[in-house]
LOLUM-320441 format. One record per residue (C-alpha): residue number from 1; x, y, z. Coordinates in Angstrom, 2 decimals. Last residue first. Layout:
N
> n;px;py;pz
> NUM;X;Y;Z
...
***
This chain:
412
> n;px;py;pz
> 412;-28.37;-25.43;14.45
> 411;-30.06;-28.70;15.50
> 410;-30.37;-30.40;12.09
> 409;-27.02;-28.98;10.96
> 408;-25.15;-30.94;13.62
> 407;-22.76;-32.85;11.36
> 406;-22.36;-30.00;8.87
> 405;-21.69;-27.66;11.79
> 404;-19.12;-30.05;13.24
> 403;-17.35;-30.42;9.88
> 402;-17.23;-26.64;9.41
> 401;-15.93;-26.21;12.95
> 400;-13.15;-28.71;12.24
> 399;-12.10;-26.90;9.08
> 398;-12.25;-23.59;10.98
> 397;-9.77;-25.03;13.47
> 396;-10.54;-26.08;17.00
> 395;-13.25;-26.17;19.66
> 394;-16.31;-28.30;20.34
> 393;-17.29;-27.48;23.93
> 392;-19.82;-29.91;25.40
> 391;-21.80;-28.59;28.37
> 390;-23.74;-30.53;31.01
> 389;-21.72;-33.62;30.11
> 388;-23.33;-37.07;29.92
> 387;-20.07;-39.03;29.46
> 386;-21.22;-42.02;27.41
> 385;-24.38;-40.67;25.77
> 384;-22.72;-37.32;25.05
> 383;-19.68;-39.03;23.52
> 382;-21.92;-41.27;21.41
> 381;-23.83;-38.25;20.08
> 380;-20.59;-36.43;19.24
> 379;-19.04;-39.43;17.50
> 378;-22.28;-40.18;15.61
> 377;-22.42;-36.64;14.24
> 376;-18.73;-36.69;13.29
> 375;-19.24;-40.00;11.48
> 374;-22.14;-38.52;9.50
> 373;-20.19;-35.31;8.85
> 372;-17.40;-37.12;6.98
> 371;-15.50;-34.45;5.00
> 370;-12.52;-33.85;7.31
> 369;-12.13;-37.60;7.71
> 368;-12.14;-38.60;11.37
> 367;-9.42;-39.70;13.79
> 366;-10.29;-40.73;17.33
> 365;-10.18;-39.92;21.05
> 364;-6.64;-38.78;21.84
> 363;-6.41;-37.69;25.50
> 362;-3.75;-40.32;26.22
> 361;-1.43;-38.37;23.90
> 360;0.51;-39.35;20.80
> 359;-2.27;-38.79;18.25
> 358;-2.69;-35.18;19.33
> 357;0.97;-34.36;18.81
> 356;1.16;-35.97;15.35
> 355;-1.97;-34.16;14.15
> 354;-0.87;-32.89;10.72
> 353;-3.90;-31.88;8.62
> 352;-2.70;-29.00;6.44
> 351;-4.85;-28.61;3.33
> 350;-6.64;-31.09;1.09
> 349;-6.28;-34.88;1.01
> 348;-7.96;-35.87;4.25
> 347;-7.59;-36.71;7.91
> 346;-8.81;-34.90;11.01
> 345;-7.61;-35.61;14.54
> 344;-9.93;-35.47;17.55
> 343;-8.73;-34.65;21.05
> 342;-10.21;-35.09;24.52
> 341;-10.35;-32.53;27.33
> 340;-12.31;-32.55;30.59
> 339;-12.55;-28.93;31.69
> 338;-11.29;-27.78;35.10
> 337;-10.31;-24.28;33.95
> 336;-6.68;-25.29;34.39
> 335;-7.31;-28.11;31.92
> 334;-8.76;-25.64;29.44
> 333;-5.72;-23.35;29.72
> 332;-3.25;-26.22;29.35
> 331;-5.15;-27.49;26.31
> 330;-5.02;-24.04;24.76
> 329;-1.31;-23.61;25.48
> 328;-0.37;-26.97;24.01
> 327;-2.45;-26.59;20.87
> 326;-1.43;-23.14;19.66
> 325;-1.80;-24.27;16.04
> 324;0.83;-25.75;13.67
> 323;0.53;-29.24;15.20
> 322;-3.13;-29.59;14.31
> 321;-5.86;-28.67;16.84
> 320;-9.16;-30.57;17.08
> 319;-10.73;-30.29;20.51
> 318;-13.62;-32.19;22.09
> 317;-13.95;-30.35;25.38
> 316;-16.07;-31.46;28.34
> 315;-17.94;-29.37;30.88
> 314;-19.64;-30.74;34.02
> 313;-20.90;-27.38;35.24
> 312;-19.79;-25.29;38.20
> 311;-17.90;-22.87;35.95
> 310;-18.55;-23.44;32.23
> 309;-20.70;-20.56;30.93
> 308;-19.75;-17.54;33.03
> 307;-16.20;-18.63;33.86
> 306;-15.51;-19.67;30.27
> 305;-16.87;-16.36;28.97
> 304;-14.54;-14.39;31.23
> 303;-11.71;-16.76;30.26
> 302;-12.07;-15.62;26.65
> 301;-9.50;-17.48;24.52
> 300;-7.97;-15.24;21.85
> 299;-4.38;-15.42;23.12
> 298;-4.79;-19.16;23.69
> 297;-4.68;-19.55;19.91
> 296;-6.52;-21.77;17.43
> 295;-10.19;-21.10;18.15
> 294;-13.19;-21.79;15.96
> 293;-16.00;-22.18;18.45
> 292;-18.98;-24.53;18.83
> 291;-20.76;-24.55;22.19
> 290;-23.12;-27.45;22.90
> 289;-25.68;-27.56;25.73
> 288;-26.63;-31.18;26.33
> 287;-30.22;-32.48;26.29
> 286;-29.56;-34.81;23.36
> 285;-28.08;-31.94;21.34
> 284;-28.41;-28.25;22.06
> 283;-26.96;-25.23;20.23
> 282;-24.59;-22.34;20.81
> 281;-22.58;-20.49;18.18
> 280;-19.13;-19.12;17.42
> 279;-17.10;-19.39;14.19
> 278;-19.92;-18.55;11.78
> 277;-19.94;-15.21;13.61
> 276;-22.49;-12.81;14.96
> 275;-22.72;-9.14;15.85
> 274;-26.36;-8.09;15.43
> 273;-26.67;-5.44;12.74
> 272;-26.92;-1.67;12.77
> 271;-30.24;0.16;13.10
> 270;-28.62;3.54;12.47
> 269;-27.15;2.41;9.17
> 268;-23.47;3.27;8.92
> 267;-22.57;6.28;6.83
> 266;-22.57;7.54;3.23
> 265;-20.63;9.91;1.01
> 264;-18.44;7.25;-0.55
> 263;-15.31;7.97;1.49
> 262;-17.54;8.06;4.57
> 261;-18.73;4.56;3.68
> 260;-15.18;3.22;3.81
> 259;-14.43;4.79;7.17
> 258;-17.70;3.52;8.63
> 257;-17.22;0.02;7.20
> 256;-13.70;-0.21;8.63
> 255;-14.81;1.09;12.04
> 254;-17.84;-1.17;12.15
> 253;-15.73;-4.19;11.22
> 252;-13.01;-3.42;13.76
> 251;-15.57;-3.03;16.54
> 250;-17.33;-6.21;15.40
> 249;-14.05;-8.10;15.59
> 248;-13.57;-6.70;19.11
> 247;-16.97;-7.95;20.26
> 246;-16.25;-11.31;18.62
> 245;-12.90;-11.60;20.39
> 244;-14.49;-10.65;23.70
> 243;-16.83;-13.63;23.58
> 242;-20.53;-12.80;23.27
> 241;-23.40;-13.01;25.74
> 240;-21.92;-10.18;27.85
> 239;-22.63;-7.63;25.10
> 238;-20.88;-4.24;25.17
> 237;-20.62;-2.72;21.69
> 236;-17.09;-1.37;21.42
> 235;-16.49;2.30;20.66
> 234;-15.34;3.28;17.13
> 233;-11.65;2.77;16.45
> 232;-9.30;5.57;15.48
> 231;-7.92;4.75;12.06
> 230;-4.21;4.19;11.34
> 229;-2.50;6.25;8.62
> 228;-0.34;4.38;6.07
> 227;3.00;2.55;6.05
> 226;2.91;0.37;9.16
> 225;6.09;-1.72;9.48
> 224;7.95;0.65;11.84
> 223;4.86;1.25;14.01
> 222;4.74;-2.40;15.17
> 221;3.89;-2.43;18.89
> 220;1.71;0.68;19.13
> 219;-0.34;-0.05;16.01
> 218;-0.77;-3.68;17.02
> 217;-1.86;-2.84;20.56
> 216;-4.24;-0.19;19.26
> 215;-6.26;-2.89;17.43
> 214;-6.26;-2.51;13.64
> 213;-7.82;-0.44;10.85
> 212;-5.30;0.77;8.26
> 211;-6.02;3.56;5.78
> 210;-4.99;4.40;2.22
> 209;-3.83;0.90;1.26
> 208;-0.96;-0.50;-0.79
> 207;1.81;-0.48;1.83
> 206;-0.61;-1.02;4.75
> 205;-1.29;-4.56;3.50
> 204;2.32;-5.34;4.48
> 203;0.96;-5.45;8.03
> 202;0.33;-9.19;7.65
> 201;3.87;-10.09;6.63
> 200;5.61;-7.65;8.97
> 199;3.54;-8.94;11.89
> 198;4.37;-12.56;11.08
> 197;8.09;-11.73;10.96
> 196;7.84;-9.84;14.26
> 195;6.12;-12.84;15.83
> 194;9.15;-14.90;14.89
> 193;9.70;-17.85;12.53
> 192;7.71;-16.71;10.80
> 191;5.25;-16.80;7.87
> 190;4.99;-20.50;7.00
> 189;6.39;-22.29;10.07
> 188;4.91;-19.54;12.26
> 187;1.43;-20.23;10.90
> 186;0.23;-18.84;14.25
> 185;2.36;-16.83;16.65
> 184;-0.44;-14.27;16.98
> 183;-1.20;-10.98;15.23
> 182;-4.79;-9.75;15.27
> 181;-7.53;-8.18;13.15
> 180;-5.47;-6.42;10.49
> 179;-7.92;-4.40;8.38
> 178;-7.29;-2.57;5.11
> 177;-9.15;0.43;3.73
> 176;-8.74;2.12;0.31
> 175;-7.52;-1.10;-1.23
> 174;-4.81;-2.27;-3.64
> 173;-4.63;-5.97;-4.49
> 172;-1.31;-7.68;-3.73
> 171;-2.43;-9.07;-0.36
> 170;-5.33;-10.76;-2.13
> 169;-2.79;-12.97;-3.91
> 168;-0.83;-13.90;-0.79
> 167;2.93;-13.43;-0.45
> 166;2.81;-10.27;1.68
> 165;-0.63;-11.08;3.06
> 164;-0.62;-14.23;5.13
> 163;-2.91;-17.18;5.91
> 162;-5.25;-16.35;3.03
> 161;-6.52;-12.82;2.50
> 160;-10.11;-11.67;2.93
> 159;-11.68;-9.43;0.31
> 158;-14.63;-7.08;0.72
> 157;-15.35;-5.52;-2.69
> 156;-17.98;-2.85;-3.38
> 155;-20.02;-2.10;-6.51
> 154;-20.25;-5.55;-8.10
> 153;-20.97;-5.46;-11.83
> 152;-22.15;-9.11;-11.98
> 151;-19.50;-10.15;-14.54
> 150;-16.79;-8.34;-12.57
> 149;-17.86;-10.02;-9.31
> 148;-17.88;-13.43;-11.01
> 147;-14.40;-12.98;-12.47
> 146;-13.16;-11.63;-9.13
> 145;-14.58;-14.69;-7.34
> 144;-13.01;-17.11;-9.82
> 143;-9.65;-15.37;-9.42
> 142;-9.89;-15.40;-5.62
> 141;-10.69;-19.13;-5.65
> 140;-7.60;-19.64;-7.82
> 139;-5.50;-17.63;-5.36
> 138;-6.80;-19.67;-2.42
> 137;-5.83;-22.83;-4.31
> 136;-2.31;-21.46;-4.90
> 135;-1.12;-22.57;-8.31
> 134;1.98;-24.75;-8.15
> 133;5.71;-24.76;-8.74
> 132;8.14;-27.47;-7.70
> 131;8.90;-28.72;-11.21
> 130;8.76;-25.32;-12.84
> 129;6.22;-22.49;-12.69
> 128;5.87;-21.87;-16.44
> 127;3.59;-24.83;-17.20
> 126;1.31;-23.76;-14.35
> 125;0.73;-20.39;-15.99
> 124;-0.45;-22.01;-19.23
> 123;-2.74;-24.39;-17.34
> 122;-4.29;-21.41;-15.55
> 121;-4.94;-19.61;-18.83
> 120;-6.51;-22.70;-20.39
> 119;-8.60;-23.35;-17.24
> 118;-10.12;-19.86;-16.85
> 117;-13.28;-20.49;-18.88
> 116;-13.69;-23.90;-17.21
> 115;-13.42;-22.22;-13.81
> 114;-16.13;-19.73;-14.72
> 113;-18.49;-22.49;-15.83
> 112;-17.88;-24.60;-12.72
> 111;-18.57;-21.66;-10.39
> 110;-21.64;-20.60;-12.40
> 109;-23.11;-24.10;-12.24
> 108;-22.35;-24.48;-8.53
> 107;-24.08;-21.22;-7.65
> 106;-22.18;-18.31;-6.13
> 105;-23.16;-17.56;-2.55
> 104;-25.87;-15.04;-1.59
> 103;-24.93;-12.61;1.21
> 102;-25.15;-9.47;-0.92
> 101;-22.85;-11.12;-3.46
> 100;-20.98;-14.12;-2.13
> 99;-17.68;-15.96;-2.56
> 98;-16.23;-18.53;-0.12
> 97;-19.80;-19.84;0.13
> 96;-19.21;-22.05;-2.91
> 95;-16.38;-23.95;-1.24
> 94;-18.94;-25.55;1.02
> 93;-19.92;-25.07;4.68
> 92;-18.11;-22.02;6.10
> 91;-15.38;-21.70;3.50
> 90;-11.73;-20.80;4.12
> 89;-11.05;-18.07;3.17
> 88;-13.53;-15.30;2.46
> 87;-14.50;-13.27;-0.62
> 86;-17.45;-10.86;-0.36
> 85;-18.98;-8.79;-3.15
> 84;-21.37;-6.02;-2.13
> 83;-23.89;-5.02;-4.80
> 82;-25.63;-1.70;-4.26
> 81;-29.35;-1.01;-3.63
> 80;-29.08;-1.88;0.07
> 79;-26.23;0.55;0.77
> 78;-26.08;0.92;4.57
> 77;-27.29;-2.61;5.33
> 76;-25.14;-4.05;2.53
> 75;-22.08;-2.22;3.83
> 74;-22.67;-3.42;7.39
> 73;-23.16;-7.02;6.22
> 72;-19.98;-6.93;4.13
> 71;-18.04;-5.61;7.12
> 70;-19.50;-8.32;9.37
> 69;-18.54;-11.07;6.92
> 68;-14.98;-9.78;6.68
> 67;-14.67;-9.44;10.46
> 66;-15.82;-13.02;10.96
> 65;-13.37;-14.30;8.36
> 64;-10.50;-12.22;9.74
> 63;-11.07;-13.28;13.33
> 62;-7.68;-14.76;14.18
> 61;-4.18;-14.41;12.73
> 60;-4.97;-11.34;10.65
> 59;-6.05;-10.15;7.21
> 58;-8.90;-8.09;5.78
> 57;-9.12;-6.12;2.55
> 56;-11.57;-3.34;1.65
> 55;-12.03;-2.32;-1.99
> 54;-13.99;0.23;-3.99
> 53;-11.40;3.05;-3.81
> 52;-8.69;0.71;-5.08
> 51;-10.70;-0.30;-8.14
> 50;-11.25;-4.04;-8.45
> 49;-8.97;-6.38;-10.45
> 48;-10.90;-8.35;-13.06
> 47;-9.55;-6.59;-16.14
> 46;-8.55;-9.95;-17.75
> 45;-4.91;-8.83;-17.89
> 44;-5.14;-7.68;-14.27
> 43;-6.58;-11.00;-13.09
> 42;-3.81;-12.81;-15.00
> 41;-1.14;-10.60;-13.43
> 40;-2.63;-11.26;-10.00
> 39;-2.57;-14.99;-10.71
> 38;1.15;-15.07;-11.53
> 37;2.00;-12.35;-8.98
> 36;1.25;-14.54;-5.98
> 35;4.64;-16.27;-6.12
> 34;5.17;-18.52;-3.11
> 33;8.55;-20.25;-2.85
> 32;10.91;-18.73;-0.31
> 31;8.62;-16.00;1.03
> 30;6.09;-18.67;1.99
> 29;8.60;-20.15;4.42
> 28;10.15;-23.58;3.94
> 27;10.03;-26.47;6.44
> 26;7.65;-28.51;4.29
> 25;7.73;-27.10;0.76
> 24;8.58;-30.31;-1.08
> 23;5.80;-32.19;0.74
> 22;3.17;-29.88;-0.75
> 21;4.39;-30.32;-4.31
> 20;1.62;-32.55;-5.71
> 19;-0.96;-31.28;-3.19
> 18;-0.59;-27.74;-4.51
> 17;-0.79;-28.86;-8.15
> 16;-3.95;-30.88;-7.51
> 15;-5.94;-28.47;-5.30
> 14;-7.80;-26.67;-8.10
> 13;-7.98;-29.91;-10.11
> 12;-9.66;-31.84;-7.32
> 11;-12.02;-28.93;-6.71
> 10;-13.09;-28.84;-10.36
> 9;-13.64;-32.60;-10.59
> 8;-15.60;-32.55;-7.33
> 7;-17.79;-29.72;-8.59
> 6;-18.74;-31.72;-11.67
> 5;-18.53;-31.35;-15.44
> 4;-14.96;-30.40;-16.34
> 3;-14.65;-28.99;-19.84
> 2;-12.63;-30.87;-22.43
> 1;-9.23;-29.38;-23.29
***
């Protein structure tokens, strides 16, 4: 088996088996066909699995990536001489930043080298999975990250799950602290069909964890599927510049980091860190204020922020929400706020990019490839020139936000 030489070759192979059988699993729940134990067993055999007392896991319907990054930042601030490994899903800019040590992503050469080392084992597993089997791309990224973390003698592991937990590879790893950020009716066709089903899936992390950190509403609503003690949250940091979801994510992150550090004889740094998220940021383009936000559910929309930043201004929305997101409710909310809404569909060969609803509405603007930042940049600039909004709100999935940030990197 000749080694792969380029990042594109590696990524194509990582996604190949999933894309081959993707259509066969439409309409089926993860519990019917996903088997995370293949890759977990391989990680165990290679001694890559982290110790329970050195691990924090994060899951949820919204905010898990932000919370994961904040936890890693708090641990690094408190323990600057230690190595903090962070695994997130999906990426912010490139697949390399899915895995970081002390905030520094893995290099392309190391990523390719580690994947080539794992290829024979992965090919052997794939041969046993049957005609409709596949290797989860998020599970393969996890395996590469764990291999890198083990090679670099990482001291602390902050691991984000994929869309679920019960049938997700990271969901099978034991941890001393687990975080559930939120539970919305999102990925219902994969984890549902009901909110209770989604809650049971995500809260399964409490079965192999010593402590659960979650909002009080979750603990009070789903006590029967919580199997470990629930932490009392630290107070929120009040900051009117930030959306409520980011303030609450920071509260969860500080609580999780504090509980974890206490187990290791340490505590949060007094200076703290500034709550921030790759999913929320302001910038300016061609004289227009631009807000970029990853948002997929009306339950996490902050009408307080909308009133403060949008009211009385000519505000337009360029949204990108596939059919499996809370599209209808978000668009209804934005229309009631008096925002002018248009929709952008993404196309590509990786992941879930079904925009049938968006394409069949008068508000549909255009379709763009998920990896075409130049076209996204021109689309945004042309929209600003044509409509001259005071504020342009670019809102949608993390994939969309990544594309927007790549397109506008010169002004970020």
